[in-house]
C-alpha positions in Angstrom: 0.0 0.0 -0.1 2.9 2.5 1.0 4.7 1.6 -2.2 1.6 2.3 -4.3 1.2 5.8 -2.6 4.8 6.6 -3.3 4.5 5.6 -7.1 1.2 7.7 -7.4 3.1 10.7 -5.9 6.0 10.2 -8.1 3.5 10.1 -11.0 1.8 13.2 -9.8 4.9 15.1 -9.6 6.2 13.8 -12.8 2.9 15.0 -14.5 3.0 18.5 -12.9 6.7 18.9 -14.1 5.8 17.7 -17.7 2.9 20.3 -17.7 5.3 23.1 -16.6 7.9 22.1 -19.3 5.3 22.0 -21.9 3.9 25.4 -20.9 7.3 26.9 -21.0 8.1 25.5 -24.4 4.8 27.0 -25.8 5.7 30.5 -24.2 9.1 30.2 -25.9 7.7 29.8 -29.5 4.9 32.2 -28.9 5.4 36.0 -29.4 3.2 39.1 -29.4 3.6 42.5 -30.8 2.0 45.7 -29.5 0.8 48.5 -31.9 2.9 51.4 -30.9 5.3 49.4 -28.7 7.1 46.5 -30.1 8.0 43.6 -27.9 11.2 41.9 -28.9 11.4 38.4 -30.2 12.2 35.6 -28.0 12.8 32.9 -30.8 14.2 35.1 -33.5 10.8 35.0 -35.4 9.2 38.4 -36.3 5.9 39.7 -37.7 5.3 43.1 -39.2 2.1 45.1 -39.3 0.7 48.5 -40.3 -2.4 50.1 -39.0 -4.6 52.5 -41.2 -7.8 54.5 -40.3 -10.4 55.2 -42.9 -10.6 58.9 -43.6 -12.7 60.6 -46.4 -12.8 57.1 -48.2 -9.0 56.4 -48.1 -7.0 54.3 -45.5 -4.4 56.5 -43.9 -1.5 55.0 -41.9 -1.8 55.7 -38.1 0.2 54.6 -35.2 -2.6 54.1 -32.7 -6.3 53.8 -32.3 -8.1 57.0 -31.6 -11.5 56.2 -30.1 -13.6 59.3 -30.3 -17.1 58.1 -31.4 -19.6 60.4 -30.0 -23.0 60.2 -31.9 -25.2 57.2 -32.0 -24.7 55.5 -35.4 -21.2 56.9 -35.9 -18.7 54.5 -37.1 -14.9 54.4 -37.1 -13.1 52.0 -39.5 -9.5 50.7 -39.3 -7.5 48.3 -41.4 -4.6 46.1 -39.9 -2.1 44.6 -42.3 -0.1 41.8 -40.8 2.9 40.4 -42.7 4.9 37.3 -42.2 8.5 38.0 -43.3 9.6 34.4 -42.7 9.6 31.3 -44.8 7.4 29.6 -41.9 3.6 29.5 -41.6 2.3 31.6 -38.8 -1.0 31.1 -36.8 -2.1 34.5 -35.7 -4.6 36.1 -33.5 -5.3 39.7 -32.9 -6.6 41.3 -29.8 -7.7 44.7 -28.5 -6.0 44.7 -25.1 -6.6 46.9 -22.1 -10.2 47.5 -22.8 -11.6 49.1 -19.8 -14.5 51.4 -18.7 -12.9 54.8 -17.8 -16.3 56.4 -16.9 -19.3 54.6 -16.1 -22.8 55.4 -14.7 -23.6 52.8 -12.1 -24.3 49.6 -14.1 -24.4 51.4 -17.3 -21.4 50.8 -19.6 -20.6 52.1 -23.0 -19.6 48.6 -23.9 -23.0 47.7 -24.1 -23.7 50.0 -27.2 -20.3 49.7 -29.1 -20.4 47.2 -31.8 -17.2 45.5 -33.3 -17.5 44.3 -36.8 -14.3 42.6 -38.1 -13.8 41.0 -41.5 -10.8 38.9 -43.1 -10.9 38.4 -46.7 -14.4 40.0 -46.9 -15.7 37.2 -44.5 -17.3 38.5 -41.3 -15.5 37.0 -38.3 -16.7 39.1 -35.5 -20.0 41.1 -35.2 -21.0 41.8 -31.5 -20.9 44.2 -28.7 -18.0 44.9 -26.6 -19.9 43.8 -23.7 -20.6 40.2 -25.4 -16.9 40.0 -26.7 -14.7 41.1 -23.8 -12.8 38.4 -21.8 -10.7 39.9 -19.1 -9.4 43.0 -20.7 -9.1 41.5 -24.2 -11.4 41.4 -27.2 -10.7 39.0 -29.9 -10.7 40.8 -33.3 -9.6 38.0 -35.7 -10.8 34.6 -34.1 -7.4 33.4 -35.5 -5.9 32.9 -38.9 -2.9 31.6 -40.8 -0.3 33.5 -42.9 2.0 31.7 -45.2 5.6 32.6 -45.3 6.2 36.0 -47.3 2.4 36.7 -47.3 0.3 39.3 -45.7 -3.5 39.3 -44.3 -5.7 42.2 -44.0 -8.2 42.7 -41.1 -10.8 45.3 -41.5 -12.6 46.3 -38.3 -15.2 49.0 -37.4 -16.3 50.4 -34.1 -20.0 51.4 -34.2 -22.2 53.1 -31.7 -25.5 51.6 -31.9 -28.1 53.9 -33.2 -30.4 52.8 -30.2 -27.9 54.3 -27.7 -29.8 56.9 -25.8 -28.9 59.9 -23.5 -28.0 57.4 -20.6 -24.7 56.8 -22.3 -23.8 60.3 -22.6 -20.5 61.2 -21.0 -19.5 57.7 -20.6 -16.1 56.4 -22.0 -13.8 53.4 -22.5 -10.2 53.1 -23.1 -8.4 50.6 -25.4 -4.6 50.6 -24.6 -3.3 48.6 -27.5 -3.7 46.0 -30.2 -1.8 42.8 -29.5 -0.9 40.2 -32.2 -0.1 36.8 -31.0 1.4 34.3 -33.3 2.9 30.8 -33.3 5.2 29.4 -35.7 3.9 26.1 -37.1 
C-alpha cells in the first residue's frame, strides 16, 4: 500500500513537471507585438504590421487607435495589415487589449452599445458588442487565421455606436490601450 502511494506521488509530480515544461516550451515559441510598442522576439521570429484608419474614403497610416465616437450610429473603421516576413507558416490572433470602462454610470457601460465588426478576406469573423466579446481586458478581433511565409493578411474592423444608444450613455467612455498580435510558428 505504501509503495503504491509513493508511485502515485511520483507520477503526480512527474505530470506536474511535464505540464510546466510544456507550458514553458509553448511560451518560448509564442510571441506578441503591440501596436505602438514593439515587444522583442524570443525565438528570432518576427511579424510586421501596419495600422490604417479610414478617412474620407481612403485608408491612412496611423500609429494608434483614436477612439472618439460621440454620436449614435457613428462608425470608425480601421485596417490592420499583418505580414509574415519569414518562410514559416504563422498562426495569428489579433486582440484589442486593455479594454476598460473609464467613466461609467452605475451599471451602465458604453461597452453595451459599441459594436465591433471585423472581416478577413471579406468574411465576417466578429460582429457583436464589446460587452459580449470582452474576456478579461481582451477582445478577440480575428478569431485566428494563418499567414503563409512571405504573405500578408488584412483585417478590416469597425467600431460602431449603436443607433439605439440613448442619453443614458452620454458622458461615458472606455479606453483601449493597444492592439496585441499573438502568433505561433507552425
